[in-house]
Each structure stands twice: as structure tokens, then as C-alpha cells.
C-alpha positions in Angstrom: 97.4 118.0 117.2 96.0 118.5 114.0 93.0 120.6 114.6 93.6 124.2 112.6 92.1 127.7 113.4 93.0 129.8 110.4 93.3 133.3 111.4 94.3 136.4 109.4 95.7 135.0 106.6 97.8 132.5 109.1 97.8 130.2 106.1 101.0 131.6 104.5 102.1 133.2 107.3 105.8 132.0 109.1 105.9 130.9 112.5 107.2 133.5 115.4 110.0 132.5 117.4 109.0 130.2 120.2 110.9 128.5 122.9 111.8 125.2 122.5 111.5 124.6 119.3 113.9 121.8 119.2 112.0 118.6 118.2 110.9 116.2 121.4 111.6 112.5 120.9 109.2 110.2 120.1 109.1 106.3 120.4 108.5 104.3 117.4 104.8 103.5 118.6 104.4 106.7 119.8 105.1 108.3 116.1 102.7 105.6 114.8 99.8 106.6 116.9 100.2 110.6 115.9 100.2 109.8 112.3 97.4 107.8 112.8 95.9 110.6 114.8 96.6 113.3 112.2 95.1 110.8 109.1 91.9 110.7 111.3 91.7 114.5 111.6 93.1 115.1 107.7 89.7 115.8 106.3 88.8 118.5 108.3 92.4 119.5 108.0 92.3 119.8 104.2 88.6 121.6 104.5 90.2 124.4 106.9 93.2 124.7 104.5 90.4 125.9 101.9 91.8 122.5 99.4 89.4 121.6 97.1 86.5 118.9 97.6 88.5 116.6 95.1 91.8 117.1 97.2 92.5 114.5 100.4 95.6 114.7 102.7 97.5 111.9 103.2 100.0 112.1 106.5 103.5 111.3 105.6 105.1 112.5 109.2 104.5 114.1 112.3 106.9 116.0 114.3 106.4 117.5 117.6 109.0 120.4 119.3 109.0 120.4 122.8 106.9 123.7 123.5 104.0 121.6 121.7 104.4 122.8 118.3 103.2 119.8 115.2 104.6 119.8 112.2 102.9 117.5 110.1 104.0 116.8 106.7 101.6 115.6 104.1 101.0 114.4 100.4 98.0 115.0 98.4 95.6 113.3 96.2 93.3 115.0 93.5 90.3 112.7 92.5 92.0 109.7 93.6 95.5 110.3 91.7 98.8 111.1 93.2 99.7 114.7 93.2 103.7 114.8 92.8 104.5 117.8 93.9 101.4 118.6 96.1 103.2 117.9 99.6 102.9 120.7 102.2 103.7 120.9 105.9 101.7 122.9 108.6 102.9 124.1 111.7 100.3 124.1 114.4 100.8 125.8 117.6 99.8 123.5 121.4 96.8 125.7 121.6 95.3 124.3 117.7 96.3 127.9 115.9 97.9 127.4 112.8 101.3 129.2 112.7 102.0 128.8 108.9 102.1 126.0 105.9 105.0 125.5 103.4 103.5 124.3 100.4 105.5 122.8 97.3 103.0 123.6 94.5 102.1 127.4 94.7 99.3 126.9 92.4 95.6 125.8 93.2 95.6 121.9 92.3 92.8 121.3 89.6 92.9 119.5 86.0 90.3 119.8 83.4 90.0 116.3 83.0 91.5 113.3 84.6 90.4 111.2 81.4 94.1 110.9 79.4 94.3 111.6 76.0 97.6 109.6 75.8 97.3 106.2 76.4 99.7 104.4 79.4 101.3 102.4 77.0 102.7 105.0 75.1 103.8 106.8 78.3 105.5 103.8 78.9 107.3 103.3 75.5 108.6 107.0 76.0 109.9 106.0 79.2 111.8 103.4 77.8 112.8 105.7 75.2 114.5 107.9 78.0 116.2 104.9 79.7 118.0 103.9 76.7 121.5 103.1 77.9 120.4 101.2 80.4 119.7 97.4 80.3 115.8 98.0 81.4 114.2 95.1 83.2 110.9 96.1 84.2 108.6 99.2 83.8 105.3 100.4 84.9 103.4 103.5 84.6 100.9 105.2 86.9 98.2 108.0 86.2 99.2 111.4 88.2 98.5 114.8 88.9 102.1 116.6 88.2 102.2 119.9 89.9 105.9 120.8 90.7 105.7 123.1 87.9 103.7 126.8 87.6 100.4 125.0 86.1 99.2 121.4 87.3 98.6 118.7 84.6 97.4 115.0 84.1 100.4 112.8 83.6 101.5 109.7 84.0 105.0 108.6 86.2 106.6 105.7 84.7 109.2 103.8 86.4 111.7 101.6 84.2 114.0 99.7 86.4 117.3 97.8 85.2 120.9 98.7 85.4 123.1 101.2 84.1 126.2 100.8 81.9 128.7 101.0 85.1 126.6 98.7 86.8 124.6 100.4 89.1 121.0 99.9 89.3 118.6 102.1 87.6 115.4 103.6 88.7 114.0 106.0 86.2 111.2 107.8 86.9 110.1 109.7 83.8 107.1 112.3 83.8 104.9 112.5 80.6 102.1 114.6 79.5 98.7 112.6 79.4 97.5 115.0 77.2 100.2 115.8 74.9 102.4 112.9 75.3 105.7 115.2 76.0 108.1 114.0 78.6 107.8 116.8 81.6 110.5 115.6 83.7 112.7 112.4 84.5 115.1 111.7 87.8 117.3 108.9 88.6 115.9 107.5 91.9 119.4 105.9 92.5 121.3 108.3 94.3 125.1 107.6 93.8 128.3 108.8 94.8 131.7 107.5 92.6 135.2 106.8 94.5 138.1 104.3 94.7 138.7 103.9 98.3 142.5 102.5 99.1 142.5 102.1 102.4 140.8 100.6 105.5 139.4 103.9 107.2 138.3 103.6 110.4 141.0 101.5 112.2 140.0 99.4 114.8 136.2 99.6 115.7 133.7 98.2 118.0 130.5 96.7 116.6 127.1 95.5 117.9 126.5 92.2 116.9 124.3 89.3 117.5 124.6 85.5 118.6 123.3 82.9 116.5 121.1 80.6 117.3 123.4 78.0 115.6 126.7 79.4 117.1 128.8 82.2 116.4 127.8 85.7 115.4 125.9 87.4 112.9 126.7 90.7 111.8 123.1 92.3 113.0 122.9 95.7 115.0 120.4 94.6 117.9 121.2 97.8 119.6 120.4 100.3 116.4 117.1 99.0 115.0 118.6 95.7 114.0 120.9 96.8 110.9 122.3 94.0 108.7 125.2 93.9 106.8 125.4 91.2 103.6 128.0 90.0 101.2 126.4 89.9 97.6 129.6 88.3 96.7 129.9 90.2 93.0 125.8 89.8 92.6 123.7 92.8 91.7 120.5 91.8 93.2 118.6 90.6 96.6 120.8 90.4 100.0 123.4 88.0 99.4 124.8 85.9 103.0 124.2 87.6 106.0 128.3 88.2 107.1 128.6 85.4 109.7 131.6 84.8 112.4 133.1 82.3 114.7 134.8 84.8 117.0 133.2 87.7 116.5 136.4 89.2 115.0 135.7 90.9 111.8 138.0 91.4 109.0 141.6 92.1 109.5 141.6 95.7 108.0 142.9 93.9 104.0 141.3 93.8 101.1 141.9 90.0 100.7 139.5 89.4 103.9 136.1 90.0 102.6 134.8 91.1 106.4 136.7 93.9 106.3 134.4 95.9 104.2 131.7 94.2 106.2 133.0 96.1 109.3 133.2 99.4 107.6 130.1 99.3 106.5 128.8 98.5 109.6 130.7 100.9 111.6 129.6 103.2 109.2 126.1 102.9 109.8 126.4 102.6 113.4 128.0 105.9 113.6 125.1 107.5 111.7 122.3 105.9 113.3 124.0 107.2 116.8 124.6 111.3 115.0 121.4 111.4 114.2 120.3 110.1 117.9 122.5 112.4 119.5 121.9 115.3 117.6 118.5 115.4 117.0 116.7 112.7 118.9 115.7 110.9 115.6 115.4 107.5 115.9 116.7 105.9 112.8 116.8 107.4 109.4 113.2 107.2 108.5 112.2 108.1 112.4 110.4 105.0 112.8 112.9 103.1 114.8 113.7 100.5 111.9 117.4 100.3 110.3 118.2 100.2 106.8 120.5 97.4 105.6 124.1 97.3 103.8 125.6 95.2 101.0 129.2 95.3 100.3 130.9 93.4 97.4 128.8 94.7 95.0 129.4 93.6 91.2 132.7 93.2 89.8 135.5 96.0 90.2 132.3 98.4 90.5 133.7 101.9 91.6 130.7 103.2 93.1 128.6 103.4 96.5 124.8 104.1 96.4 121.3 104.6 98.4 118.5 103.0 97.5 114.8 103.8 98.7 113.1 101.1 97.5 115.1 98.7 99.7 115.7 101.6 101.8 119.3 100.1 101.7 123.4 101.2 100.9 125.4 99.6 98.4 129.0 99.5 98.5 131.3 98.5 95.2 134.8 97.1 95.8 136.5 99.7 93.8 139.0 99.7 90.9 140.4 96.0 90.1 138.0 95.0 93.4 140.8 96.4 95.6 139.3 99.3 97.6 135.4 98.8 98.7 134.0 102.3 99.1 132.9 102.2 102.3 134.6 105.2 104.1 132.7 107.2 106.8 131.8 110.1 105.2 130.1 108.0 102.3 128.4 106.0 104.5 127.2 109.4 106.0 126.1 110.6 102.9 124.4 107.8 101.6 122.0 107.4 104.6 121.5 111.1 104.8 119.9 110.5 101.2 117.3 108.4 103.2 116.8 111.1 105.8 115.6 113.1 102.8 113.5 110.8 101.2 111.7 110.5 104.5 111.3 114.1 104.9 111.4 117.2 102.1 111.8 114.6 99.4 113.6 117.1 97.3 113.0 116.4 93.5 116.6 115.1 92.3 116.7 117.8 89.6 118.1 121.6 89.3 118.4 123.5 92.3 116.1 121.1 94.5 118.4 118.4 93.4 121.6 120.3 94.7 119.6 120.9 97.8 119.4 117.2 98.1 122.9 116.3 97.2 124.1 119.0 99.8 122.2 117.7 102.3 124.0 114.3 102.4 127.4 116.0 102.0 126.2 118.4 104.9 125.6 115.5 107.2 128.0 113.0 105.8 130.8 115.5 106.7 128.6 116.1 110.5 128.8 112.1 111.0 132.7 112.2 110.2 133.1 114.9 112.9 130.8 113.4 115.3 132.9 110.0 115.1 135.6 111.9 116.5 138.1 108.9 114.8 141.5 109.0 115.0 142.0 107.8 111.8 139.7 110.0 109.8 139.3 113.3 111.8 136.4 115.3 110.9 137.0 117.9 107.9 135.2 119.8 105.2 136.1 117.7 102.6 134.1 114.9 100.6 135.7 111.6 100.1 138.9 112.5 100.8 139.9 108.9 101.9 139.0 107.2 98.6 141.2 109.2 96.3 138.6 109.8 93.7 140.8 111.7 91.5 144.1 109.2 91.9 146.3 112.1 93.4 145.6 112.2 96.9 142.6 115.3 96.2 138.9 114.9 97.6 136.1 114.6 95.7 134.2 117.6 96.8 135.6 120.9 99.0 133.0 122.6 101.0 135.0 126.0 101.8 135.6 127.0 98.2 133.3 124.1 95.8 135.4 125.6 92.8 138.3 123.8 93.6 136.7 120.6 92.0 136.7 122.2 89.1 132.9 122.0 88.4 131.2 122.7 91.4 129.6 126.5 92.0 130.8 128.7 94.5 127.7 131.1 94.4 124.0 131.1 93.4 123.7 132.3 89.5 120.6 131.6 87.3 122.9 128.9 85.7 123.0 126.7 88.6 120.1 124.9 88.1 121.4 124.0 85.0 124.4 122.5 86.5 124.5 118.3 87.5 123.3 118.4 91.2 126.7 117.0 92.4 127.7 120.6 91.3 124.8 122.7 92.1 125.3 121.3 95.8 128.3 123.6 95.9 126.0 126.7 96.8 124.6 124.8 99.8 128.1 123.3 100.8 129.6 126.6 101.1 126.4 128.3 102.7 126.8 125.5 105.6 130.7 125.6 105.7 130.6 129.4 106.1 127.4 129.1 108.9 129.6 126.6 110.6 133.5 128.1 110.9 133.0 131.6 108.9 135.1 133.4 105.9 138.7 133.5 105.8 141.8 131.8 106.2 141.5 128.8 109.2 142.7 125.3 110.4 140.3 123.0 111.5 141.9 119.5 112.5 144.9 120.1 110.8 143.2 120.7 107.5 144.0 124.6 106.2 140.7 126.2 104.6 140.4 129.5 103.2 136.9 130.2 102.1 136.1 133.3 100.2 132.3 135.5 100.0 130.5 136.5 97.0 130.3 140.1 97.7 133.5 140.2 100.0 131.8 140.5 103.4 133.2 138.7 106.5 131.6 136.0 108.0 131.8 134.7 111.6 130.5 131.1 112.0 128.4 130.0 114.7 129.7 126.4 115.0 129.1 123.4 113.0 126.5 122.2 116.0 124.0 124.7 115.8 124.5 124.6 112.1 123.4 121.4 112.1 120.4 121.9 114.0 119.4 125.0 111.5 119.7 122.7 108.3 117.8 119.8 109.8 115.1 121.7 111.2 114.8 123.6 107.9 114.9 120.4 105.9 112.2 118.3 108.1 109.9 120.8 109.1 109.6 123.6 106.3 111.6 122.4 103.1 109.6 120.5 100.7 110.4 118.4 97.6 110.2 122.0 95.5 112.4 124.0 97.4 114.9 126.0 95.6 117.9 128.0 97.0 115.2 131.3 97.6 113.0 128.9 99.2 116.4 127.3 101.2 117.0 130.6 102.7 113.7 131.2 103.8 113.5 127.8 105.5 116.6 128.0 107.4 115.9 131.4 108.4 112.5 130.1 109.8 114.1 127.3 111.4 116.8 129.6 113.1 114.1 131.9 114.4 112.2 128.8 116.0 115.3 127.6 117.4 117.6 131.0 118.6 115.1 133.7 118.2 114.6 136.3 115.6 117.4 139.3 115.3 119.6 136.8 117.5 123.4 136.1 116.3 122.3 132.5 114.7 119.7 134.5 112.7 121.6 136.9 111.7 124.7 134.7 110.6 122.7 132.7 108.3 121.2 136.0 106.4 125.1 136.4 106.3 126.1 133.3 105.3 123.2 132.9 102.3 124.2 136.6 101.2 127.8 135.7 100.9 127.3 132.9 98.6 124.8 135.0 96.6 121.5 134.0 98.0 119.3 136.8 98.7 
């Protein structure tokens, strides 16, 4: 599946349209076998791609389409050092011909020396300074090649773990030039969404639980990879206590019953798992059949929820005065979708790629809500509408006109990359709404929308289901860690061409929707 046949500059060519471009379902064991096989051939793949003698490829994921096309996602090393921003994806036809390659780094990976002029201790010291304002508990540094910018450089990646001012765990990654000692880039690896939920969001729902050997039931979903829900009981580390119940009835819809938040969290995780399985044949967030886990009742009056890659888990606070656990359905879908991005494109959490990272979670969190078809929380294009983040009943974000939140961008401009990623996400959120529903005034599930366009054009949507397919394929097979808005346009056009054909209504609408948000 990984033998490459380079043909007439095919290494940079986009794949031509083929039928059956949707991903084929892979069992966990089949995925492991595919990754193992790809890794066995990684050396020949590197040579045929023309990589340098000091470069090696490390397989991270393999997706096989129904037509036999194989998309292999690689990380890179250089002289044994991890290359950050060196990820790439190859697209190989059933007959072994290379149809295209997407690279995060355009420059050739090479540095004059792998001997650092700056000691690791100095890089760690700089990272601790960058983490000022957090309560640091541990810090580590490793030597890497930083390739996410125009010219690869030898660098240190330092990770400072601790606690942020509001109680959120901190995992700050700081990239320091190993020659000059200057900070190149930093990002927070804990993905958060702030909210103040004010009700039990999903009403009475069915939960998959597991009988305990000691009697009663544990809140373990044996149907969906063994997802577990834990009670942190005000703690901020570890897993706390697994929820257990004598009669398999969880919570009563009130804040006074600790199981109520657990029921909402378990339900959100189950619906998100089912959405990815139903829509994309994806077996779990990482595609390996293994579940994440959820922790509720984090900290004291913690008004937040977050995803962490390091624990592969979701965590929910109890909100203002510990009265409103942040366990609404779209929050659960949003947070788990950060895990999807981490398992696929690994979009850097900064600038335009960071906005695309956040938008991906908004897009799929919204689609999870529609998929649930829950009468207590009907699907809409509003983010966090149930948690009353502003205290006046308004949502956290709007997809039809993102600027209604007071900070998000409706359209692309050169300043978008300088916005907070929760605001730069507006461009992609607006694109997805237009692609799904189109421009102008309309009502969906009782909610009124009126989406404008940058150029005054009229966009006719293709429906959310097709928009989901296009965004998912673009994310999982074409986007890399450094993809920006121009790259996202190319990726989604490639995905639309693969799925529906070049010149199809779907392909042309993708182009029109990007033009409508000023991405050309």
C-alpha cells in the first residue's frame, strides 16, 4: 500500500477525481496492521520522495478509501531529532502510483549542525519565564528541528506543566532557537471552552453501562471502546472515582445530584462516538477503537471545560458557584473533536492554523448536536447556546455571522492570524455555514439566521451532511500542522473533487463559499 511510483512531478500534484473516495471502515486490528506495513516501507517511501539521507519517516496514520487509494500520514525525523512541522501526507493509488503529497514544510529539511549553542537548561529557563502566571509543577526540554516557518532551525521544545490562574491545567509548549536562545513560538496544549451552563441539557437519555463484579453498575460504556466517567469531587488531577450506581438510574436532572453531570458527560461522549462512526466510519476519536474518558466536578466553581491530549480525556467544571456543570452536548462534541484534530492534521494552535483547529471543533460539535436529534437540545448553528456564557441568554459563538459575538471574524483579512484562535475560527465557521445552508435569511429548527457574504454574492448550500464529508476528508487526508486559510481552501476543494467530482455542484459551492468569506 505504500510503494510509490513518482511520475512527472507527481509529488506536488493534487489527486484527480476518482469514485469511491470515502474512507473504508477499518477495524482496530486492521488499522494497526496497515500502520505496521506502512512503517516497514517508510524507508523506500522517503527515498522515492527525495528526502535527504538524514531524514526518516514515522507513520502516524493510514486511511484507505473505498476505491483503494491509500492516504498515509507521516511525521519526520532529521538526524534522529523530531521535526516539528515536518509532517506530510502521501496519496497513493491502488496500483501503487503516487497521486500527490501534502507537506507542512515547503523548505527542504536541513540544519547546519545538530549541536546546540544554547544549553537545554537555558531553554528550560526561558520556557518557565514564558509560563509566568501559571503554577509550574514540571518542565522538560528536548532538542528538535523546527520546520513550521520558512527556514528550518535547530531548536528546543520545552514543556512546562502546571495550573493556570483560573484552575485549568497548563501544558505550555515553548520552542526556543538552539543557536540564539530566542523564543520562536509557544502554544497551550490544553484546549478549553469557557461557559456557565444553567440546566441539564439533554433530558432523559439512554446510557450504556457495565455490571460491576461487586453488584450494581459502573458508568463504563462497553459498546463504545470502554468510555469511563469519573467524579473528581473537586480535585484537579488524576481520575478521581469511577461513577457507580446500585439501580442503573443516573442522576435526577438537578445540580444537587452528583450523577446528573456524569450522565450528561457520558451521553455527550456516546453521541460523539456514534456521530463519527455513522458519518465517517471512524472507530473512535483516534480511529483505533479506544475511548477517551470523562472527568466531571473538576475544581471549585470552575467555569470551564477542556480537552487534554496528554490524558486523552475531557474534563468539566461545575460552573459559577458550582451550580452549572459545563456538560452540554455541543461542548462535549467540541472538546472530543480536538482529539480528532490531534490524531489527524495536528493543526498548530496558533495563527490561522489555530483558528482552523478551533473551527473544526465548532463544526463537528455542531454536527454532533444535529446528529443527536434530541428534543431537549435541537441542532443549531450556535455554539454554547445552552450555557449562557454572557449571562443574557446569548450564545458563545455564531456560525452564520461570527462577528455577532463581538470579536470573531466574518471574513478573511491579513489580520485574522493575529486574533485569538477562538476569534480567527470565525472565517471557517462562516464558510461551513454557507457551504451547508447558504447565504441570506432562513430558519432552521426554529432558529433564525441571516448570513452575509463578503462580495454580496448569493451562495446556495449543499447541506450539512455533504459539508461534513468534505471538511472531514480535507482534515484527515490533506491538511497538515501548518495549514492556513489558503491551504484549507485547497484542501477542501481537493476533498470535494475526490468525493463528488471536479466541476460538480459540491466542488463549485466549496469555491463559492470560500470566495464569500474572502478566501480566494
